[in-house]
Z-matrix of the N, CA and C atoms (Angstrom, degrees):
N
C 1 1.451
C 2 1.531 1 107.54
N 3 1.327 2 115.65 1 132.85
C 4 1.460 3 118.77 2 179.19
C 5 1.533 4 110.51 3 -92.79
N 6 1.321 5 115.82 4 174.37
C 7 1.471 6 120.85 5 -176.24
C 8 1.521 7 112.41 6 -61.96
N 9 1.312 8 117.99 7 -39.03
C 10 1.460 9 120.94 8 -179.76
C 11 1.527 10 110.77 9 -64.37
N 12 1.320 11 117.72 10 -44.26
C 13 1.466 12 120.96 11 177.87
C 14 1.533 13 110.83 12 -60.87
N 15 1.331 14 116.34 13 -42.28
C 16 1.469 15 121.18 14 179.05
C 17 1.535 16 110.09 15 -63.21
N 18 1.319 17 117.63 16 -44.88
C 19 1.462 18 121.35 17 179.27
C 20 1.526 19 112.18 18 -62.60
N 21 1.321 20 116.95 19 -38.87
C 22 1.464 21 120.04 20 178.43
C 23 1.527 22 111.34 21 -64.39
N 24 1.318 23 116.77 22 -40.47
C 25 1.467 24 120.12 23 177.28
C 26 1.526 25 109.76 24 -64.96
N 27 1.332 26 117.40 25 -45.06
C 28 1.461 27 120.62 26 178.10
C 29 1.531 28 110.64 27 -57.46
N 30 1.337 29 116.66 28 -42.90
C 31 1.459 30 120.78 29 -178.98
C 32 1.518 31 111.09 30 -65.10
N 33 1.324 32 117.84 31 -42.99
C 34 1.464 33 120.69 32 -179.02
C 35 1.529 34 111.47 33 -65.93
N 36 1.318 35 117.47 34 -38.64
C 37 1.464 36 120.41 35 179.03
C 38 1.533 37 110.92 36 -72.45
N 39 1.317 38 117.24 37 -38.67
C 40 1.463 39 120.77 38 175.50
C 41 1.521 40 109.96 39 -59.91
N 42 1.327 41 115.92 40 -42.56
C 43 1.464 42 120.00 41 179.48
C 44 1.532 43 111.06 42 -61.76
N 45 1.340 44 117.94 43 -34.98
C 46 1.471 45 120.20 44 177.19
C 47 1.530 46 110.72 45 -59.75
N 48 1.336 47 117.87 46 -41.27
C 49 1.469 48 120.74 47 176.15
C 50 1.530 49 110.05 48 -57.45
N 51 1.342 50 116.24 49 -49.89
C 52 1.465 51 120.26 50 -176.65
C 53 1.528 52 112.26 51 -68.13
N 54 1.322 53 117.61 52 -40.48
C 55 1.464 54 119.93 53 178.05
C 56 1.524 55 110.57 54 -62.49
N 57 1.320 56 116.53 55 -42.46
C 58 1.462 57 120.40 56 179.10
C 59 1.529 58 109.39 57 -56.95
N 60 1.328 59 117.22 58 -48.93
C 61 1.475 60 120.50 59 179.38
C 62 1.521 61 111.04 60 -58.67
N 63 1.309 62 117.09 61 -46.14
C 64 1.466 63 119.53 62 -178.64
C 65 1.518 64 111.82 63 -63.03
N 66 1.314 65 117.96 64 -43.83
C 67 1.462 66 120.05 65 -179.56
C 68 1.524 67 111.53 66 -63.02
N 69 1.345 68 117.41 67 -48.00
C 70 1.468 69 118.41 68 -175.81
C 71 1.525 70 112.85 69 -75.02
N 72 1.325 71 117.78 70 -19.82
C 73 1.467 72 120.49 71 179.63
C 74 1.526 73 113.89 72 -88.98
N 75 1.305 74 117.81 73 -27.96
C 76 1.460 75 119.85 74 -169.68
C 77 1.524 76 113.20 75 -119.94
N 78 1.316 77 115.76 76 59.03
C 79 1.467 78 123.14 77 169.70
C 80 1.519 79 115.49 78 62.44
N 81 1.341 80 118.30 79 19.43
C 82 1.453 81 120.09 80 176.71
C 83 1.532 82 112.34 81 -133.50
N 84 1.327 83 117.73 82 40.37
C 85 1.462 84 118.59 83 -177.41
C 86 1.530 85 113.40 84 -56.30
N 87 1.320 86 117.56 85 -34.66
C 88 1.470 87 119.64 86 -178.16
C 89 1.525 88 110.24 87 -60.49
N 90 1.329 89 117.33 88 -35.81
C 91 1.469 90 119.88 89 176.36
C 92 1.522 91 111.47 90 -62.38
N 93 1.334 92 116.68 91 -27.72
C 94 1.459 93 120.80 92 178.05
C 95 1.515 94 112.61 93 -60.55
N 96 1.331 95 117.14 94 -30.97
C 97 1.467 96 119.71 95 179.60
C 98 1.525 97 111.47 96 -65.26
N 99 1.324 98 117.28 97 -24.80
C 100 1.460 99 121.02 98 177.98
C 101 1.515 100 113.86 99 -71.18
N 102 1.322 101 117.34 100 -9.90
C 103 1.459 102 121.12 101 178.04
C 104 1.526 103 111.90 102 -83.54
N 105 1.345 104 116.37 103 -7.76
C 106 1.460 105 121.84 104 -178.92
C 107 1.525 106 111.11 105 -97.94
N 108 1.322 107 115.70 106 156.75
C 109 1.457 108 120.01 107 169.85
C 110 1.529 109 107.89 108 -69.28
N 111 1.328 110 116.35 109 159.54
C 112 1.471 111 119.96 110 179.63
C 113 1.525 112 112.15 111 -56.64
N 114 1.344 113 116.41 112 -34.86
C 115 1.466 114 120.70 113 -177.54
C 116 1.526 115 111.87 114 -104.43
N 117 1.312 116 117.43 115 20.46
C 118 1.457 117 121.87 116 -177.41
C 119 1.507 118 113.19 117 -66.50
N 120 1.335 119 115.52 118 168.26
C 121 1.458 120 120.28 119 178.41
C 122 1.527 121 110.14 120 -132.34
N 123 1.316 122 114.27 121 147.36
C 124 1.457 123 123.71 122 175.47
C 125 1.519 124 105.64 123 -119.45
N 126 1.324 125 116.62 124 109.10
C 127 1.455 126 122.33 125 -175.62
C 128 1.523 127 108.16 126 -104.68
N 129 1.324 128 115.91 127 111.90
C 130 1.467 129 121.32 128 178.52
C 131 1.520 130 107.16 129 -102.26
N 132 1.339 131 115.64 130 84.85
C 133 1.464 132 120.80 131 -174.75
C 134 1.519 133 112.15 132 -60.07
N 135 1.327 134 117.11 133 -35.42
C 136 1.459 135 120.61 134 -177.64
C 137 1.522 136 111.77 135 -68.58
N 138 1.329 137 118.01 136 -17.39
C 139 1.468 138 121.78 137 176.61
C 140 1.523 139 112.00 138 -110.10
N 141 1.337 140 117.57 139 -4.28
C 142 1.449 141 120.55 140 -177.79
C 143 1.518 142 112.23 141 64.47
N 144 1.336 143 116.19 142 37.40
C 145 1.458 144 120.74 143 -173.62
C 146 1.529 145 109.83 144 -133.11
N 147 1.340 146 115.77 145 139.52
C 148 1.457 147 121.36 146 176.02
C 149 1.515 148 109.32 147 -129.30
N 150 1.318 149 115.50 148 129.56
C 151 1.463 150 121.70 149 173.73
C 152 1.520 151 107.64 150 -105.48
N 153 1.338 152 115.57 151 144.56
C 154 1.462 153 119.74 152 -178.98
C 155 1.523 154 110.38 153 -128.73
N 156 1.308 155 115.00 154 128.37
C 157 1.460 156 120.85 155 174.60
C 158 1.517 157 113.81 156 88.06
N 159 1.314 158 114.65 157 150.91
C 160 1.462 159 121.44 158 -177.75
C 161 1.527 160 112.97 159 -57.27
N 162 1.313 161 118.03 160 -34.87
C 163 1.478 162 120.22 161 -178.52
C 164 1.533 163 110.89 162 -61.69
N 165 1.334 164 116.94 163 -43.97
C 166 1.473 165 119.54 164 178.57
C 167 1.526 166 110.66 165 -66.13
N 168 1.345 167 117.39 166 -38.92
C 169 1.468 168 120.50 167 178.21
C 170 1.522 169 109.60 168 -63.31
N 171 1.333 170 116.37 169 -42.82
C 172 1.464 171 120.37 170 -178.76
C 173 1.528 172 111.35 171 -60.32
N 174 1.342 173 117.53 172 -39.45
C 175 1.477 174 120.17 173 177.78
C 176 1.525 175 110.75 174 -63.07
N 177 1.328 176 116.51 175 -46.04
C 178 1.462 177 120.53 176 178.89
C 179 1.527 178 110.06 177 -61.08
N 180 1.317 179 116.17 178 -49.10
C 181 1.461 180 120.36 179 -175.11
C 182 1.529 181 112.34 180 -72.08
N 183 1.321 182 117.88 181 -27.11
C 184 1.463 183 119.92 182 176.99
C 185 1.527 184 109.83 183 -64.02
N 186 1.320 185 116.88 184 -44.09
C 187 1.459 186 120.19 185 177.63
C 188 1.517 187 111.35 186 -64.24
N 189 1.308 188 116.51 187 -40.26
C 190 1.461 189 120.72 188 178.25
C 191 1.530 190 110.33 189 -64.94
N 192 1.319 191 116.51 190 -42.19
C 193 1.462 192 120.50 191 179.83
C 194 1.527 193 111.33 192 -63.04
N 195 1.322 194 116.63 193 -41.59
C 196 1.470 195 120.58 194 178.08
C 197 1.525 196 110.42 195 -62.94
N 198 1.339 197 117.67 196 -40.79
C 199 1.465 198 121.28 197 178.68
C 200 1.535 199 110.74 198 -65.37
N 201 1.321 200 117.22 199 -39.98
C 202 1.470 201 120.56 200 178.46
C 203 1.528 202 110.62 201 -66.56
N 204 1.323 203 116.48 202 -46.58
C 205 1.461 204 120.87 203 -178.42
C 206 1.529 205 110.94 204 -62.03
N 207 1.329 206 116.91 205 -37.24
C 208 1.465 207 121.50 206 179.34
C 209 1.531 208 112.42 207 -77.10
N 210 1.334 209 116.87 208 -5.54
C 211 1.458 210 119.71 209 179.51
C 212 1.515 211 114.44 210 80.97
N 213 1.347 212 117.57 211 18.96
C 214 1.467 213 121.03 212 -179.39
C 215 1.529 214 113.23 213 -98.97
N 216 1.328 215 116.90 214 -6.40
C 217 1.462 216 120.49 215 -178.01
C 218 1.518 217 109.01 216 -141.05
N 219 1.317 218 114.60 217 129.83
C 220 1.455 219 121.60 218 174.25
C 221 1.519 220 106.68 219 -130.24
N 222 1.327 221 116.48 220 129.08
C 223 1.460 222 118.96 221 177.16
C 224 1.516 223 109.95 222 -148.76
N 225 1.318 224 114.70 223 149.66
C 226 1.457 225 121.97 224 176.37
C 227 1.519 226 108.09 225 -142.22
N 228 1.329 227 115.90 226 127.77
C 229 1.458 228 122.87 227 176.10
C 230 1.528 229 108.64 228 -96.63
N 231 1.312 230 115.81 229 134.91
C 232 1.458 231 121.94 230 171.60
C 233 1.524 232 105.70 231 -118.76
N 234 1.326 233 116.88 232 118.90
C 235 1.464 234 119.53 233 -176.92
C 236 1.522 235 110.15 234 -112.87
N 237 1.319 236 114.20 235 147.70
C 238 1.464 237 120.21 236 -179.26
C 239 1.523 238 109.29 237 -150.58
N 240 1.310 239 115.11 238 176.78
C 241 1.462 240 122.71 239 176.48
C 242 1.525 241 112.16 240 53.11
N 243 1.322 242 116.73 241 40.41
C 244 1.460 243 120.74 242 179.26
C 245 1.524 244 110.23 243 -71.53
N 246 1.310 245 114.69 244 131.64
C 247 1.459 246 121.41 245 174.53
C 248 1.519 247 106.90 246 -134.24
N 249 1.307 248 116.18 247 125.58
C 250 1.463 249 122.03 248 176.47
C 251 1.517 250 107.89 249 -112.72
N 252 1.318 251 116.18 250 127.70
C 253 1.466 252 122.22 251 175.86
C 254 1.518 253 108.29 252 -110.64
N 255 1.328 254 116.44 253 116.11
C 256 1.457 255 121.77 254 179.23
C 257 1.521 256 108.07 255 -84.35
N 258 1.327 257 115.53 256 121.92
C 259 1.466 258 120.79 257 -179.52
C 260 1.528 259 110.85 258 -86.31
N 261 1.333 260 114.97 259 -47.04
C 262 1.463 261 122.19 260 176.76
C 263 1.527 262 106.97 261 -161.05
N 264 1.308 263 117.66 262 -169.96
C 265 1.467 264 121.39 263 -174.75
C 266 1.527 265 113.44 264 -64.59
N 267 1.343 266 118.16 265 -16.26
C 268 1.466 267 121.23 266 -176.16
C 269 1.528 268 114.49 267 -123.10
N 270 1.329 269 118.46 268 1.12
C 271 1.466 270 121.46 269 -175.94
C 272 1.521 271 110.81 270 -140.77
N 273 1.323 272 114.94 271 140.03
C 274 1.466 273 120.94 272 176.09
C 275 1.524 274 107.94 273 -151.37
N 276 1.309 275 115.68 274 163.39
C 277 1.463 276 120.70 275 173.78
C 278 1.520 277 107.32 276 -132.12
N 279 1.333 278 114.77 277 159.48
C 280 1.454 279 118.75 278 -178.94
C 281 1.506 280 111.39 279 -148.60
N 282 1.319 281 113.96 280 157.05
C 283 1.455 282 120.37 281 178.38
C 284 1.522 283 107.49 282 -138.46
N 285 1.329 284 116.10 283 143.94
C 286 1.455 285 121.61 284 177.16
C 287 1.519 286 109.23 285 -147.54
N 288 1.317 287 115.66 286 151.96
C 289 1.453 288 122.16 287 170.73
C 290 1.524 289 106.25 288 -97.20
N 291 1.313 290 117.04 289 139.72
C 292 1.459 291 121.06 290 -174.28
C 293 1.528 292 109.62 291 -130.97
N 294 1.311 293 115.28 292 132.48
C 295 1.453 294 121.62 293 169.25
C 296 1.523 295 105.88 294 -111.61
N 297 1.312 296 115.91 295 121.33
C 298 1.458 297 121.26 296 -178.69
C 299 1.524 298 108.96 297 -109.16
N 300 1.320 299 114.66 298 126.01
C 301 1.463 300 121.77 299 172.08
C 302 1.521 301 105.65 300 -104.79
N 303 1.327 302 116.81 301 118.79
C 304 1.461 303 120.18 302 -172.26
C 305 1.519 304 110.02 303 -141.27
N 306 1.308 305 115.68 304 135.24
C 307 1.448 306 119.96 305 176.43
C 308 1.511 307 111.25 306 -140.42
N 309 1.318 308 116.31 307 130.31
C 310 1.456 309 121.37 308 172.36
C 311 1.514 310 105.11 309 -97.70
N 312 1.309 311 115.51 310 108.51
C 313 1.448 312 121.02 311 -168.23
C 314 1.510 313 108.60 312 -157.94
N 315 1.298 314 117.33 313 143.24
C 316 1.460 315 121.22 314 175.28
C 317 1.527 316 107.95 315 -79.71
N 318 1.316 317 116.78 316 105.64
C 319 1.465 318 120.94 317 -174.41
C 320 1.531 319 112.59 318 -64.99
N 321 1.340 320 117.27 319 -13.32
C 322 1.466 321 119.82 320 175.79
C 323 1.529 322 110.92 321 -66.66
N 324 1.318 323 116.20 322 -18.63
C 325 1.467 324 121.04 323 178.71
C 326 1.529 325 111.87 324 -84.47
N 327 1.317 326 117.34 325 -1.81
C 328 1.461 327 121.23 326 -178.11
C 329 1.517 328 110.37 327 108.20
N 330 1.324 329 115.96 328 -168.39
C 331 1.471 330 119.37 329 -179.59
C 332 1.523 331 111.92 330 -61.88
N 333 1.296 332 115.82 331 146.14
C 334 1.463 333 121.51 332 177.74
C 335 1.525 334 108.90 333 -63.22
N 336 1.344 335 118.30 334 125.29
C 337 1.462 336 120.54 335 -172.79
C 338 1.527 337 114.82 336 -72.67
N 339 1.344 338 117.39 337 -24.56
C 340 1.457 339 118.78 338 -177.20
C 341 1.524 340 109.62 339 -150.58
N 342 1.305 341 114.17 340 125.44
C 343 1.458 342 120.65 341 175.75
C 344 1.520 343 107.17 342 -131.16
N 345 1.321 344 116.31 343 122.97
C 346 1.458 345 120.69 344 178.80
C 347 1.523 346 109.33 345 -98.73
N 348 1.326 347 117.41 346 128.07
C 349 1.461 348 118.31 347 177.56
C 350 1.528 349 110.78 348 -69.63
N 351 1.307 350 115.35 349 146.04
C 352 1.456 351 122.79 350 178.48
C 353 1.520 352 107.37 351 -122.62
N 354 1.324 353 116.73 352 136.52
C 355 1.457 354 121.33 353 -178.43
C 356 1.518 355 111.02 354 -103.96
N 357 1.327 356 115.17 355 134.66
C 358 1.459 357 122.22 356 179.16
C 359 1.521 358 110.01 357 -134.71
N 360 1.316 359 114.71 358 165.98
C 361 1.448 360 121.49 359 167.17
C 362 1.525 361 106.97 360 -123.28
N 363 1.319 362 115.92 361 134.73
C 364 1.457 363 121.47 362 175.33
C 365 1.519 364 108.64 363 -107.44
N 366 1.318 365 116.09 364 133.19
C 367 1.456 366 123.13 365 171.74
C 368 1.519 367 106.56 366 -124.65
N 369 1.312 368 116.38 367 118.57
C 370 1.457 369 121.01 368 -174.43
C 371 1.523 370 111.42 369 -123.14
N 372 1.325 371 114.59 370 148.05
C 373 1.465 372 122.02 371 169.30
C 374 1.515 373 106.76 372 -113.02
N 375 1.327 374 115.79 373 132.46
C 376 1.458 375 122.48 374 -178.75
C 377 1.520 376 109.82 375 -116.44
N 378 1.332 377 115.80 376 146.79
C 379 1.462 378 120.67 377 174.80
C 380 1.527 379 109.02 378 -135.62
N 381 1.329 380 114.02 379 150.12
C 382 1.457 381 119.16 380 174.05
C 383 1.527 382 107.36 381 -85.05
N 384 1.317 383 116.89 382 129.13
C 385 1.463 384 123.18 383 179.72
C 386 1.523 385 107.99 384 -121.95
N 387 1.322 386 118.34 385 173.60
C 388 1.468 387 119.60 386 173.79
C 389 1.538 388 112.67 387 -59.75
N 390 1.347 389 116.99 388 -23.41
C 391 1.472 390 121.68 389 177.69
C 392 1.526 391 112.13 390 -83.25
N 393 1.327 392 117.91 391 -8.61
C 394 1.462 393 123.02 392 -173.64
C 395 1.517 394 109.06 393 114.13
N 396 1.313 395 116.96 394 -168.12
C 397 1.459 396 121.07 395 179.71
C 398 1.521 397 110.34 396 -70.67
N 399 1.343 398 116.44 397 136.89
C 400 1.445 399 122.61 398 -179.45
C 401 1.533 400 109.07 399 -138.62
N 402 1.317 401 114.39 400 161.19
C 403 1.460 402 121.28 401 175.86
C 404 1.527 403 107.73 402 -84.13
N 405 1.322 404 115.93 403 125.11
C 406 1.466 405 119.44 404 177.16
C 407 1.529 406 110.34 405 -95.86
N 408 1.329 407 116.64 406 -35.41
C 409 1.463 408 120.70 407 179.63
C 410 1.524 409 107.63 408 -143.05
N 411 1.328 410 115.62 409 126.43
C 412 1.465 411 122.30 410 179.03
C 413 1.517 412 106.79 411 -121.79
N 414 1.320 413 116.24 412 108.96
C 415 1.463 414 121.52 413 -177.49
C 416 1.517 415 109.17 414 -108.28
N 417 1.322 416 115.80 415 126.80
C 418 1.460 417 122.82 416 -179.06
C 419 1.522 418 107.76 417 -112.96
N 420 1.332 419 116.07 418 119.35
C 421 1.463 420 121.74 419 -179.42
C 422 1.516 421 109.92 420 -122.84
N 423 1.322 422 116.02 421 141.73
C 424 1.453 423 120.41 422 171.65
C 425 1.514 424 109.34 423 -80.45
N 426 1.310 425 116.50 424 170.17
C 427 1.454 426 120.12 425 175.38
C 428 1.518 427 108.83 426 -88.60
N 429 1.314 428 117.23 427 167.69
C 430 1.463 429 122.18 428 -172.36
C 431 1.521 430 114.14 429 -83.37
N 432 1.294 431 117.06 430 30.06
C 433 1.452 432 120.35 431 171.28
C 434 1.516 433 107.01 432 -131.27
N 435 1.325 434 115.97 433 160.18
C 436 1.457 435 117.86 434 -176.47
C 437 1.519 436 109.35 435 -62.75
N 438 1.290 437 115.27 436 128.21
C 439 1.457 438 121.11 437 -179.18
C 440 1.524 439 108.59 438 -126.21
N 441 1.327 440 117.52 439 155.58
C 442 1.466 441 119.76 440 -178.04
C 443 1.523 442 114.20 441 -56.11
N 444 1.341 443 118.86 442 -31.97
C 445 1.467 444 118.21 443 -177.17
C 446 1.516 445 112.12 444 -65.03
N 447 1.337 446 117.28 445 -21.44
C 448 1.460 447 119.76 446 177.41
C 449 1.525 448 110.89 447 -66.62
N 450 1.333 449 115.97 448 -20.84
C 451 1.457 450 120.79 449 -179.42
C 452 1.524 451 112.44 450 -100.06
N 453 1.323 452 116.84 451 -7.79
C 454 1.466 453 119.09 452 179.78
C 455 1.515 454 109.86 453 -77.61
N 456 1.293 455 118.29 454 125.29
C 457 1.473 456 118.52 455 171.80
C 458 1.539 457 108.32 456 -73.51
N 459 1.313 458 115.75 457 160.28
C 460 1.464 459 118.59 458 172.78
C 461 1.523 460 107.63 459 -61.34
N 462 1.334 461 117.95 460 124.62
C 463 1.465 462 118.58 461 176.10
C 464 1.518 463 110.09 462 -66.46
N 465 1.318 464 117.71 463 158.05
C 466 1.468 465 120.94 464 -176.61
C 467 1.531 466 112.82 465 -54.56
N 468 1.329 467 117.74 466 -36.27
C 469 1.459 468 120.09 467 -177.03
C 470 1.520 469 113.03 468 -74.99
N 471 1.346 470 118.30 469 -9.27
C 472 1.460 471 121.21 470 -179.52
C 473 1.519 472 112.61 471 -101.00
N 474 1.316 473 117.50 472 0.90
C 475 1.476 474 119.87 473 -176.25
C 476 1.493 475 111.68 474 -88.30
């Protein structure tokens, strides 16, 4: 593999991180499930929960999308420190630091009065598929200090 091929893979995997954030933040979470392989996994270590396959992701994201559309959920992901490691022409892994601003609030009442940022680390495995590069494993970990997400109950749409 030459440098140009490696850079193209890094760019495509980096774009998956950004597309995922845009889909789940801006009223299209269900589209985010299309970024995964059919047999992919979403590991939420901070909740002790693992979802497997696009169908399970679609159920989770459908509830989230309904909450966003109804104005009951506002969230924005800010990602940084992205590193993509290309393993070979069909496999790569990536890591990112994530700050999530999230509020469960009825937006009809005006702007959300308080949003606490939550810090996460994402570790992803990517594979090249006939559809293009996709996320095979998306692992979300909290940091080793008490963070607000440790106190968040699972919202109704995530159960």
